[in-house]
DSSP file (Angstrom, degrees, kcal/mol; ACC not computed):
  #  RESIDUE AA STRUCTURE BP1 BP2  ACC     N-H-->O    O-->H-N    N-H-->O    O-->H-N    TCO  KAPPA ALPHA  PHI   PSI    X-CA   Y-CA   Z-CA
    1    1 A M              0   0    0      0, 0.0     2,-0.4     0, 0.0   107,-0.0   0.000 360.0 360.0 360.0 126.9    0.0    0.0    0.0
    2    2 A Q        -     0   0    0      2,-0.0     2,-0.5     0, 0.0     0, 0.0  -0.848 360.0-160.2-100.3 136.8    1.4    3.4   -1.0
    3    3 A I        -     0   0    0     -2,-0.4     2,-0.5     2,-0.0     0, 0.0  -0.974   4.7-168.9-120.6 124.0    0.3    6.5    1.0
    4    4 A W        -     0   0    0     -2,-0.5     2,-0.7    15,-0.0    -2,-0.0  -0.942  10.1-152.4-113.0 129.4    0.7    9.9   -0.5
    5    5 A D        +     0   0    0     -2,-0.5    -2,-0.0     1,-0.1     0, 0.0  -0.891  17.0 174.4-103.4 110.7    0.2   13.0    1.7
    6    6 A T    >   +     0   0    0     -2,-0.7     3,-2.1     2,-0.0    -1,-0.1   0.280  28.4 140.6 -98.5  11.4   -1.0   15.9   -0.4
    7    7 A A  T 3  S+     0   0    0      1,-0.3    -2,-0.1     2,-0.1     0, 0.0  -0.277  71.9  15.1 -58.7 135.3   -1.5   18.3    2.5
    8    8 A G  T 3  S+     0   0    0      1,-0.1     3,-0.4     3,-0.0    -1,-0.3   0.500  98.0 103.4  81.4   3.9   -0.4   21.8    1.7
    9    9 A Q    X   +     0   0    0     -3,-2.1     3,-1.9     1,-0.2     7,-0.4   0.170  35.6 113.8-105.1  18.7   -0.4   21.2   -2.0
   10   10 A E  G >  S+     0   0    0      1,-0.3     3,-0.6     2,-0.1    -1,-0.2   0.817  73.5  61.1 -57.9 -30.3   -3.6   22.9   -2.9
   11   11 A R  G 3  S+     0   0    0     -3,-0.4     2,-0.3     1,-0.3    -1,-0.3   0.687 101.0  55.4 -72.4 -14.6   -1.6   25.5   -4.8
   12   12 A F  G X>  +     0   0    0     -3,-1.9     4,-1.6     1,-0.2     3,-1.3  -0.512  69.3 160.4-110.4  61.5   -0.4   22.7   -7.0
   13   13 A R  H <>  +     0   0    0     -3,-0.6     4,-2.2    -2,-0.3     5,-0.2   0.824  69.5  57.4 -55.9 -36.3   -3.9   21.5   -8.0
   14   14 A T  H 3> S+     0   0    0      1,-0.2     4,-1.3     2,-0.2    -1,-0.3   0.839 105.7  52.6 -64.9 -30.8   -2.7   19.6  -11.1
   15   15 A L  H <> S+     0   0    0     -3,-1.3     4,-1.3     2,-0.2    -2,-0.2   0.939 109.4  46.5 -69.3 -47.8   -0.4   17.6   -8.9
   16   16 A T  H  X S+     0   0    0     -4,-1.6     4,-1.7    -7,-0.4    -2,-0.2   0.873 109.6  54.2 -65.9 -35.5   -3.1   16.5   -6.5
   17   17 A T  H  X S+     0   0    0     -4,-2.2     4,-1.4     1,-0.2    -1,-0.2   0.859 103.9  56.5 -67.4 -31.3   -5.5   15.6   -9.3
   18   18 A A  H  X S+     0   0    0     -4,-1.3     4,-0.7     1,-0.2    -1,-0.2   0.858 105.2  51.8 -65.6 -34.2   -2.8   13.3  -10.7
   19   19 A Y  H >< S+     0   0    0     -4,-1.3     3,-0.5     1,-0.2     4,-0.5   0.899 106.1  54.9 -65.4 -40.4   -2.6   11.5   -7.4
   20   20 A Y  H >< S+     0   0    0     -4,-1.7     3,-1.1     1,-0.2    33,-0.5   0.841  94.6  69.1 -62.4 -34.8   -6.4   11.0   -7.4
   21   21 A R  H 3< S+     0   0    0     -4,-1.4    -1,-0.2     1,-0.3    32,-0.2   0.857 110.3  29.7 -57.7 -41.8   -6.3    9.3  -10.9
   22   22 A G  T << S+     0   0    0     -4,-0.7    -1,-0.3    -3,-0.5    -2,-0.2   0.392  93.8 121.8 -99.6   3.8   -4.6    6.1   -9.7
   23   23 A A    <   -     0   0    0     -3,-1.1    30,-0.4    -4,-0.5     3,-0.1  -0.411  39.6-173.3 -75.3 140.6   -5.9    6.0   -6.2
   24   24 A M  S    S+     0   0    0      1,-0.3    33,-2.4    -2,-0.1     2,-0.3   0.652  79.5  17.2 -95.9 -24.1   -7.8    3.1   -4.8
   25   25 A G  E     -a   57   0A   0     31,-0.2     2,-0.4     2,-0.0    -1,-0.3  -0.997  63.2-160.1-150.0 148.3   -8.6    4.9   -1.5
   26   26 A I  E     -a   58   0A   0     31,-3.1    33,-2.0    -2,-0.3     2,-0.7  -0.992   7.4-154.8-134.6 125.7   -8.5    8.5   -0.2
   27   27 A L  E     -a   59   0A   0     -2,-0.4     2,-0.6    31,-0.2    33,-0.2  -0.889  14.4-158.2 -97.7 110.7   -8.3    9.6    3.4
   28   28 A L  E     -a   60   0A   0     31,-2.8    33,-2.9    -2,-0.7     2,-0.5  -0.808  14.7-176.2 -90.6 118.9   -9.8   13.1    3.6
   29   29 A M  E     +a   61   0A   0     -2,-0.6     2,-0.3    31,-0.2    33,-0.2  -0.967   7.7 178.0-125.3 127.9   -8.5   14.8    6.7
   30   30 A Y  E     -a   62   0A   0     31,-2.3    33,-3.7    -2,-0.5     2,-0.6  -0.776  32.7-111.0-119.0 167.0   -9.6   18.3    8.0
   31   31 A D  E >   -a   63   0A   0      3,-0.3     3,-2.0    -2,-0.3     7,-0.4  -0.878  13.7-151.7-101.7 119.0   -8.5   20.2   11.1
   32   32 A V  T 3  S+     0   0    0     31,-2.6    40,-2.9    -2,-0.6    41,-2.1   0.617  97.7  58.7 -68.3  -9.6  -11.3   20.6   13.7
   33   33 A T  T 3  S+     0   0    0     38,-0.3     2,-0.4    30,-0.3    -1,-0.3   0.309 100.8  65.1 -96.4   8.5   -9.6   23.8   14.8
   34   34 A S    <>  -     0   0    0     -3,-2.0     4,-1.8     1,-0.1    -3,-0.3  -0.917  54.8-171.4-136.5 109.2   -9.9   25.3   11.4
   35   35 A L  H  > S+     0   0    0     -2,-0.4     4,-2.8     1,-0.2     5,-0.2   0.856  92.6  58.8 -64.0 -34.1  -13.2   26.1    9.7
   36   36 A E  H  > S+     0   0    0      2,-0.2     4,-1.2     1,-0.2    -1,-0.2   0.895 104.3  50.5 -61.1 -40.7  -11.4   26.9    6.5
   37   37 A S  H  4 S+     0   0    0      2,-0.2     3,-0.4     1,-0.2     4,-0.4   0.934 112.0  47.0 -62.4 -45.8  -10.0   23.4    6.5
   38   38 A F  H >< S+     0   0    0     -4,-1.8     3,-1.6    -7,-0.4     4,-0.4   0.908 108.4  55.2 -61.5 -44.3  -13.5   21.9    7.0
   39   39 A N  H >X S+     0   0    0     -4,-2.8     3,-0.6     1,-0.3     4,-0.5   0.752  97.0  65.9 -65.3 -22.7  -14.9   24.1    4.3
   40   40 A N  H 3X S+     0   0    0     -4,-1.2     4,-2.8    -3,-0.4     3,-0.3   0.693  80.0  84.0 -69.2 -17.8  -12.4   22.8    1.8
   41   41 A L  H <> S+     0   0    0     -3,-1.6     4,-3.2    -4,-0.4     5,-0.3   0.882  85.9  52.4 -56.3 -43.0  -14.0   19.3    2.0
   42   42 A T  H <> S+     0   0    0     -3,-0.6     4,-2.0    -4,-0.4    -1,-0.2   0.894 111.5  47.1 -63.5 -37.8  -16.7   20.1   -0.6
   43   43 A Y  H  X S+     0   0    0     -4,-0.5     4,-2.8    -3,-0.3    -2,-0.2   0.949 113.5  48.1 -64.5 -48.6  -14.0   21.3   -3.0
   44   44 A W  H  X S+     0   0    0     -4,-2.8     4,-2.6     1,-0.2    -2,-0.2   0.932 112.3  48.6 -58.1 -46.6  -11.9   18.2   -2.3
   45   45 A L  H  X S+     0   0    0     -4,-3.2     4,-2.6     2,-0.2    -1,-0.2   0.898 112.2  48.5 -63.9 -39.4  -14.8   15.8   -2.7
   46   46 A K  H  X S+     0   0    0     -4,-2.0     4,-2.1    -5,-0.3    -1,-0.2   0.929 111.9  49.8 -63.9 -43.8  -15.8   17.5   -6.0
   47   47 A N  H  X S+     0   0    0     -4,-2.8     4,-1.9     2,-0.2     5,-0.3   0.897 111.2  49.2 -60.2 -42.2  -12.3   17.3   -7.2
   48   48 A I  H  X S+     0   0    0     -4,-2.6     4,-3.0     2,-0.2    -2,-0.2   0.932 109.7  51.8 -62.1 -48.2  -12.2   13.6   -6.3
   49   49 A E  H  < S+     0   0    0     -4,-2.6    -2,-0.2     1,-0.2    -1,-0.2   0.874 114.9  42.7 -56.1 -39.7  -15.5   13.0   -8.1
   50   50 A E  H  < S+     0   0    0     -4,-2.1    -1,-0.2    -5,-0.1    -2,-0.2   0.776 128.4  25.4 -80.8 -27.5  -14.1   14.7  -11.2
   51   51 A N  H  < S+     0   0    0     -4,-1.9    -2,-0.2    -5,-0.2    -3,-0.2   0.654 106.6  71.0-116.3 -19.1  -10.6   13.1  -11.2
   52   52 A A  S  < S-     0   0    0     -4,-3.0   -31,-0.2    -5,-0.3   -30,-0.1  -0.506  90.1 -83.3 -98.9 166.3  -10.7    9.7   -9.4
   53   53 A S    >   -     0   0    0    -33,-0.5     3,-1.6   -30,-0.4    -1,-0.1  -0.347  36.2-123.2 -59.2 146.1  -12.2    6.4  -10.2
   54   54 A P  T 3  S+     0   0    0      0, 0.0    -1,-0.1     0, 0.0    -5,-0.0   0.676 113.2  56.2 -65.8 -14.5  -15.9    6.2   -9.4
   55   55 A Y  T 3  S+     0   0    0      2,-0.1    63,-0.1   -30,-0.0    -2,-0.1   0.348  76.5 130.6 -99.1   5.1  -15.0    3.2   -7.3
   56   56 A V    <   -     0   0    0     -3,-1.6     2,-0.3    -8,-0.1   -31,-0.2  -0.344  56.8-127.7 -63.5 139.8  -12.4    5.0   -5.1
   57   57 A V  E     -a   25   0A   0    -33,-2.4   -31,-3.1    50,-0.1     2,-0.4  -0.689  25.8-164.2 -88.7 138.1  -12.9    4.4   -1.4
   58   58 A K  E     -a   26   0A   0     -2,-0.3     2,-0.4   -33,-0.2   -31,-0.2  -0.965  12.7-175.9-126.6 143.8  -13.1    7.4    0.8
   59   59 A V  E     -a   27   0A   0    -33,-2.0   -31,-2.8    -2,-0.4     2,-0.4  -0.997  16.4-146.0-132.3 135.9  -12.8    7.9    4.6
   60   60 A L  E     -ab  28  89A   0     28,-3.0    30,-2.0    -2,-0.4     2,-0.4  -0.878  17.4-178.2-107.6 134.1  -13.3   11.2    6.3
   61   61 A A  E     -ab  29  90A   0    -33,-2.9   -31,-2.3    -2,-0.4     2,-0.7  -0.993  21.1-150.8-135.7 130.8  -11.3   12.2    9.5
   62   62 A G  E     -ab  30  91A   0     28,-2.4    30,-2.8    -2,-0.4     3,-0.3  -0.884  28.1-152.1 -97.3 111.1  -11.4   15.3   11.6
   63   63 A N  E     +a   31   0A   0    -33,-3.7   -31,-2.6    -2,-0.7   -30,-0.3  -0.411  66.4  37.4 -86.4 159.5   -7.9   15.7   13.1
   64   64 A K    >   +     0   0    0     28,-0.4     3,-1.8   -33,-0.2    29,-0.2   0.814  59.1 154.7  73.2  35.9   -6.9   17.4   16.4
   65   65 A C  T 3   +     0   0    0     27,-2.4    28,-0.2    -3,-0.3    -2,-0.1   0.686  69.0  65.3 -64.6 -16.8   -9.9   16.1   18.3
   66   66 A D  T 3  S+     0   0    0     26,-0.2     2,-1.8     1,-0.2    -1,-0.3   0.659  80.0  82.4 -77.1 -17.0   -7.7   16.4   21.4
   67   67 A A    X>  +     0   0    0     -3,-1.8     3,-0.8     1,-0.2     4,-0.7  -0.459  54.4 158.4 -87.1  66.1   -7.6   20.3   21.0
   68   68 A T  T 34  +     0   0    0     -2,-1.8     3,-0.4     1,-0.3    -1,-0.2   0.825  67.5  52.6 -65.2 -33.8  -10.9   20.7   22.7
   69   69 A T  T 34 S+     0   0    0     -3,-0.2    -1,-0.3     1,-0.2    -2,-0.1   0.745 114.4  42.2 -74.4 -22.1  -10.4   24.4   23.7
   70   70 A K  T <4 S+     0   0    0     -3,-0.8    -1,-0.2   -36,-0.0    -2,-0.2   0.445  84.5 128.3-100.9  -3.2   -9.5   25.4   20.1
   71   71 A R     <  +     0   0    0     -4,-0.7   -38,-0.3    -3,-0.4     3,-0.1  -0.303  20.2 162.3 -62.9 133.4  -12.2   23.4   18.4
   72   72 A V        +     0   0    0    -40,-2.9     2,-0.6     1,-0.2   -39,-0.2   0.458  61.6  69.5-122.4 -13.2  -14.4   25.3   15.9
   73   73 A V  S    S-     0   0    0    -41,-2.1    -1,-0.2     4,-0.0   -39,-0.0  -0.938  78.3-139.9-112.1 114.3  -15.8   22.3   13.9
   74   74 A D    >>  -     0   0    0     -2,-0.6     4,-1.3     1,-0.1     3,-0.6  -0.299  20.2-117.4 -68.3 154.5  -18.3   20.2   15.9
   75   75 A T  H 3> S+     0   0    0      1,-0.2     4,-2.6     2,-0.2     3,-0.3   0.894 115.0  60.1 -57.1 -41.4  -18.3   16.4   15.6
   76   76 A E  H 3> S+     0   0    0      1,-0.2     4,-2.4     2,-0.2    -1,-0.2   0.831  98.8  56.8 -59.2 -33.2  -21.9   16.6   14.2
   77   77 A M  H <> S+     0   0    0     -3,-0.6     4,-1.9     2,-0.2    -1,-0.2   0.916 109.8  44.6 -65.9 -42.0  -20.7   18.8   11.3
   78   78 A G  H  X S+     0   0    0     -4,-1.3     4,-2.1    -3,-0.3    -2,-0.2   0.907 113.3  50.7 -65.9 -42.5  -18.2   16.1   10.2
   79   79 A Q  H  X S+     0   0    0     -4,-2.6     4,-2.5     1,-0.2    -2,-0.2   0.891 108.4  53.4 -61.2 -39.5  -20.8   13.3   10.7
   80   80 A K  H  X S+     0   0    0     -4,-2.4     4,-2.4     2,-0.2    -1,-0.2   0.925 110.2  44.5 -65.4 -45.6  -23.3   15.2    8.5
   81   81 A I  H  X S+     0   0    0     -4,-1.9     4,-1.6     2,-0.2    -1,-0.2   0.886 113.3  52.5 -68.6 -34.5  -20.9   15.6    5.6
   82   82 A A  H  X>S+     0   0    0     -4,-2.1     5,-2.5     2,-0.2     4,-0.5   0.909 110.3  47.8 -64.1 -41.1  -19.9   12.0    5.9
   83   83 A E  H ><5S+     0   0    0     -4,-2.5     3,-0.6     3,-0.2    -2,-0.2   0.897 108.8  54.8 -64.9 -40.9  -23.5   10.9    5.8
   84   84 A N  H 3<5S+     0   0    0     -4,-2.4    -1,-0.2     1,-0.2    -2,-0.2   0.847 118.1  34.6 -62.6 -33.1  -24.2   13.1    2.8
   85   85 A Y  H 3<5S-     0   0    0     -4,-1.6    -1,-0.2    -5,-0.2    -2,-0.2   0.373 108.9-123.6-102.0   3.2  -21.4   11.5    0.9
   86   86 A D  T <<5 +     0   0    0     -3,-0.6    -3,-0.2    -4,-0.5   -28,-0.1   0.923  64.6 133.3  55.7  49.9  -21.9    8.0    2.4
   87   87 A I      < -     0   0    0     -5,-2.5    -1,-0.2    -6,-0.1   -28,-0.2  -0.944  61.9 -96.9-128.1 151.2  -18.4    7.7    3.7
   88   88 A P        -     0   0    0      0, 0.0   -28,-3.0     0, 0.0     2,-0.4  -0.316  39.1-155.2 -64.6 149.4  -17.1    6.5    7.1
   89   89 A F  E     +b   60   0A   0    -30,-0.2     2,-0.3   -28,-0.0   -28,-0.2  -0.988  16.9 169.8-132.5 137.1  -16.2    9.3    9.6
   90   90 A Y  E     -b   61   0A   0    -30,-2.0   -28,-2.4    -2,-0.4     2,-0.5  -0.991  28.0-136.5-138.3 148.2  -13.8    9.4   12.5
   91   91 A E  E     +b   62   0A   0     -2,-0.3     2,-0.3   -30,-0.2   -28,-0.2  -0.922  37.7 177.2-100.1 134.1  -12.4   12.0   14.8
   92   92 A V        -     0   0    0    -30,-2.8   -27,-2.4    -2,-0.5   -28,-0.4  -0.842  29.4-150.3-134.0 165.0   -8.7   11.5   15.3
   93   93 A S  B  >> -C   98   0B   0      5,-1.8     5,-2.2    -2,-0.3     4,-0.8  -0.922   3.6-172.3-138.6 115.6   -5.6   13.0   16.9
   94   94 A C  T  45S+     0   0    0     -2,-0.4     3,-0.2     3,-0.2    -1,-0.1   0.878  92.0  53.2 -69.2 -36.6   -2.2   12.4   15.4
   95   95 A K  T  45S+     0   0    0      1,-0.2    -1,-0.2    -3,-0.1    -2,-0.0   0.909 120.2  30.5 -65.2 -43.6   -0.6   14.0   18.4
   96   96 A Q  T  45S-     0   0    0      2,-0.1    -1,-0.2     0, 0.0    -2,-0.2   0.396 107.2-120.6 -97.1   1.3   -2.4   11.7   20.9
   97   97 A D  T  <5 +     0   0    0     -4,-0.8     2,-0.6     1,-0.2    -3,-0.2   0.933  52.7 163.9  56.2  49.9   -2.6    8.6   18.6
   98   98 A I  B   < -C   93   0B   0     -5,-2.2    -5,-1.8     1,-0.2    -1,-0.2  -0.891  68.0 -20.9-102.8 117.9   -6.4    8.5   18.7
   99   99 A N  S  > S+     0   0    0     -2,-0.6     4,-2.1    -7,-0.2     5,-0.2   0.564  96.6 123.8  65.6  10.8   -8.1    6.5   16.0
  100  100 A I  H  > S+     0   0    0     -7,-0.3     4,-1.7     2,-0.2     5,-0.2   0.962  76.8  42.7 -68.2 -50.8   -5.1    6.7   13.7
  101  101 A E  H  > S+     0   0    0      1,-0.2     4,-2.6     2,-0.2     5,-0.2   0.891 113.0  56.1 -58.9 -38.9   -4.7    2.9   13.3
  102  102 A T  H  > S+     0   0    0      1,-0.2     4,-2.6     2,-0.2    -1,-0.2   0.899 105.0  49.4 -63.2 -43.1   -8.4    2.6   12.9
  103  103 A I  H  X S+     0   0    0     -4,-2.1     4,-2.3     1,-0.2    -1,-0.2   0.903 114.2  45.5 -66.7 -38.3   -8.7    5.0   10.0
  104  104 A F  H  X S+     0   0    0     -4,-1.7     4,-2.5     2,-0.2    -2,-0.2   0.896 114.4  47.4 -71.9 -38.7   -5.9    3.3    8.1
  105  105 A L  H  X S+     0   0    0     -4,-2.6     4,-2.6     2,-0.2     5,-0.2   0.898 112.5  50.4 -66.9 -39.4   -7.2   -0.2    8.8
  106  106 A T  H  X S+     0   0    0     -4,-2.6     4,-2.5    -5,-0.2    -2,-0.2   0.938 111.8  47.5 -61.4 -47.3  -10.7    0.9    7.8
  107  107 A L  H  X S+     0   0    0     -4,-2.3     4,-2.2     1,-0.2    -2,-0.2   0.923 113.2  48.3 -60.5 -45.2   -9.4    2.4    4.5
  108  108 A A  H  X S+     0   0    0     -4,-2.5     4,-2.3     1,-0.2    -1,-0.2   0.905 112.3  48.3 -62.6 -42.2   -7.4   -0.8    3.8
  109  109 A R  H  X S+     0   0    0     -4,-2.6     4,-2.8     2,-0.2    -1,-0.2   0.902 112.0  49.4 -65.2 -41.0  -10.4   -3.1    4.5
  110  110 A L  H  X S+     0   0    0     -4,-2.5     4,-2.4     2,-0.2    -1,-0.2   0.865 110.7  49.9 -69.1 -34.5  -12.7   -1.0    2.3
  111  111 A I  H  X S+     0   0    0     -4,-2.2     4,-2.6    -5,-0.2     5,-0.2   0.926 111.5  49.5 -65.0 -44.6  -10.2   -1.0   -0.5
  112  112 A R  H  X S+     0   0    0     -4,-2.3     4,-2.1     1,-0.2    -2,-0.2   0.935 113.3  45.7 -59.9 -46.6   -9.8   -4.8   -0.2
  113  113 A D  H  X S+     0   0    0     -4,-2.8     4,-2.3     1,-0.2    -1,-0.2   0.901 112.1  51.4 -64.5 -40.1  -13.6   -5.3   -0.2
  114  114 A Q  H  X S+     0   0    0     -4,-2.4     4,-2.1     1,-0.2    -1,-0.2   0.907 110.1  49.0 -62.6 -41.6  -14.0   -2.9   -3.1
  115  115 A R  H  X S+     0   0    0     -4,-2.6     4,-1.9     2,-0.2    -1,-0.2   0.894 110.1  51.3 -65.6 -39.5  -11.4   -4.8   -5.1
  116  116 A A  H  X S+     0   0    0     -4,-2.1     4,-2.0    -5,-0.2    -1,-0.2   0.895 109.2  51.1 -64.8 -38.9  -13.1   -8.1   -4.4
  117  117 A N  H  X S+     0   0    0     -4,-2.3     4,-2.1     2,-0.2    -2,-0.2   0.884 107.5  53.2 -65.3 -38.1  -16.4   -6.6   -5.5
  118  118 A Q  H  X S+     0   0    0     -4,-2.1     4,-1.2     1,-0.2    -1,-0.2   0.885 108.4  49.8 -65.0 -37.9  -14.8   -5.5   -8.8
  119  119 A V  H  X S+     0   0    0     -4,-1.9     4,-0.6     1,-0.2     3,-0.3   0.903 109.2  52.3 -66.6 -40.3  -13.5   -9.0   -9.4
  120  120 A D  H >< S+     0   0    0     -4,-2.0     3,-1.0     1,-0.2    -2,-0.2   0.882 105.6  54.8 -61.6 -37.5  -16.9  -10.4   -8.8
  121  121 A L  H 3< S+     0   0    0     -4,-2.1    -1,-0.2     1,-0.3    -2,-0.2   0.814 104.7  54.2 -66.1 -29.4  -18.4   -7.9  -11.3
  122  122 A C  H 3< S+     0   0    0     -4,-1.2    -1,-0.3    -3,-0.3    -2,-0.2   0.622  85.7 110.2 -77.6 -12.5  -16.0   -9.3  -13.9
  123  123 A D  S << S-     0   0    0     -3,-1.0    -3,-0.0    -4,-0.6     0, 0.0  -0.231  82.6-116.8 -61.3 151.7  -17.2  -12.8  -13.3
  124  124 A S        -     0   0    0      1,-0.1    -1,-0.1     2,-0.1     3,-0.1   0.588  44.8-112.4 -70.0  -8.4  -19.2  -14.3  -16.1
  125  125 A G  S    S+     0   0    0      1,-0.3     2,-0.3    -5,-0.2    -1,-0.1   0.354  72.9 136.0  94.8  -7.9  -22.2  -14.6  -13.9
  126  126 A Q        -     0   0    0      1,-0.1    -1,-0.3     2,-0.0    -2,-0.1  -0.554  49.5-149.5 -75.3 136.9  -22.2  -18.4  -13.8
  127  127 A S  S    S+     0   0    0     -2,-0.3    -1,-0.1    -3,-0.1    -2,-0.0   0.726  83.3  33.5 -78.4 -20.0  -22.8  -19.8  -10.4
  128  128 A E  S    S-     0   0    0      3,-0.0     3,-0.1     1,-0.0    -2,-0.0  -0.925  99.5 -88.7-129.6 157.6  -20.6  -22.9  -11.2
  129  129 A P        -     0   0    0      0, 0.0    -2,-0.1     0, 0.0     2,-0.1  -0.309  52.4 -97.2 -63.5 148.5  -17.5  -23.3  -13.3
  130  130 A A        -     0   0    0     -4,-0.1     2,-0.5     1,-0.1    -4,-0.0  -0.376  35.2-138.1 -66.7 143.2  -18.1  -24.1  -16.9
  131  131 A H        -     0   0    0     -3,-0.1     2,-0.5    -2,-0.1    -1,-0.1  -0.915  17.4-171.1-109.4 125.9  -17.8  -27.8  -17.8
  132  132 A V        -     0   0    0     -2,-0.5     2,-1.0     4,-0.0     3,-0.0  -0.967  14.9-147.5-118.0 120.2  -16.0  -28.7  -21.0
  133  133 A D    >   -     0   0    0     -2,-0.5     3,-1.5     1,-0.2     6,-0.3  -0.760   9.5-168.7 -87.9 104.8  -16.2  -32.3  -22.1
  134  134 A L  T 3  S+     0   0    0     -2,-1.0    -1,-0.2     1,-0.3    -2,-0.0   0.613  83.9  56.0 -71.1 -12.1  -12.8  -33.0  -23.8
  135  135 A K  T 3  S+     0   0    0      4,-0.1    -1,-0.3    -3,-0.0    -2,-0.0   0.342  78.9 125.6-100.9   6.1  -14.1  -36.3  -25.2
  136  136 A S    <>  -     0   0    0     -3,-1.5     4,-2.2     1,-0.1     5,-0.2  -0.283  69.8-121.4 -66.9 152.9  -17.1  -34.9  -27.0
  137  137 A R  H  > S+     0   0    0      1,-0.2     4,-2.4     2,-0.2     5,-0.2   0.842 112.0  54.8 -61.9 -36.5  -17.5  -35.5  -30.7
  138  138 A I  H  > S+     0   0    0      2,-0.2     4,-1.6     1,-0.2    -1,-0.2   0.936 109.6  46.1 -65.6 -45.8  -17.5  -31.8  -31.5
  139  139 A F  H  > S+     0   0    0     -6,-0.3     4,-1.3     1,-0.2    -2,-0.2   0.909 112.3  51.3 -62.8 -41.3  -14.2  -31.3  -29.8
  140  140 A E  H  X S+     0   0    0     -4,-2.2     4,-1.4     1,-0.2     3,-0.2   0.905 107.0  53.7 -62.0 -41.5  -12.7  -34.4  -31.5
  141  141 A S  H  X S+     0   0    0     -4,-2.4     4,-0.7     1,-0.2    -1,-0.2   0.848 106.5  51.7 -65.3 -33.0  -13.8  -33.1  -34.9
  142  142 A T  H  < S+     0   0    0     -4,-1.6     3,-0.2     1,-0.2    -1,-0.2   0.808 107.3  53.7 -73.8 -27.2  -12.1  -29.8  -34.4
  143  143 A L  H  < S+     0   0    0     -4,-1.3    -1,-0.2    -3,-0.2    -2,-0.2   0.808 103.1  56.7 -72.8 -29.4   -8.9  -31.6  -33.5
  144  144 A K  H  < S+     0   0    0     -4,-1.4    -1,-0.2     2,-0.1    -2,-0.2   0.677  83.3 102.2 -78.0 -16.7   -8.9  -33.7  -36.7
  145  145 A E  S  < S-     0   0    0     -4,-0.7     3,-0.1    -3,-0.2     2,-0.0  -0.424  85.5-104.9 -67.4 141.3   -9.0  -30.6  -38.9
  146  146 A P        -     0   0    0      0, 0.0     2,-0.3     0, 0.0    -1,-0.1  -0.345  36.4-108.7 -67.0 146.8   -5.6  -29.8  -40.5
  147  147 A W        -     0   0    0     -4,-0.1     2,-0.4    -3,-0.1    -4,-0.0  -0.560  39.2-171.2 -76.8 137.1   -3.8  -27.0  -38.9
  148  148 A K        -     0   0    0     -2,-0.3     2,-0.2    -3,-0.1    -3,-0.0  -0.973  25.1-116.1-129.8 143.5   -3.6  -23.9  -41.1
  149  149 A C        -     0   0    0     -2,-0.4     0, 0.0     1,-0.1     0, 0.0  -0.544  15.6-145.2 -73.1 141.7   -1.7  -20.7  -40.8
  150  150 A A              0   0    0     -2,-0.2    -1,-0.1     1,-0.2    -2,-0.0   0.291 360.0 360.0 -90.2  10.3   -3.9  -17.6  -40.4
  151  151 A C              0   0    0      0, 0.0    -1,-0.2     0, 0.0    -2,-0.0   0.491 360.0 360.0 -68.7 360.0   -1.4  -15.4  -42.3
């Protein structure tokens, strides 16, 4: 699993959109002590919708949940945007190591599940493997035909 941190690269928008193109999963993280950071979520989500695969997995995280006295974004605000986009939501603290492992494990599991679903979609739709009778008369007759070059 490769993890790319695009934080602070908003001024290089073409660079961040290039990251989205090949991504299987995206962790969107905002700062609960910054309303501007939270307000950027709609832009980021729109950008992901325009540039990433429609099957990309997303997880939303509000960082610095330990900074209770500086908080300006309520938990409910994060939950609401996560519900609107149907993505998992966690409040985390990198400083206090709160829910950090959880968000990465959640993202990895969702990517694994999404990839498994994509493989299932590629399946032929048969509930059982196809049966080929190698001794059938039709198969024997095709083997008896002389080999010819297709040139």
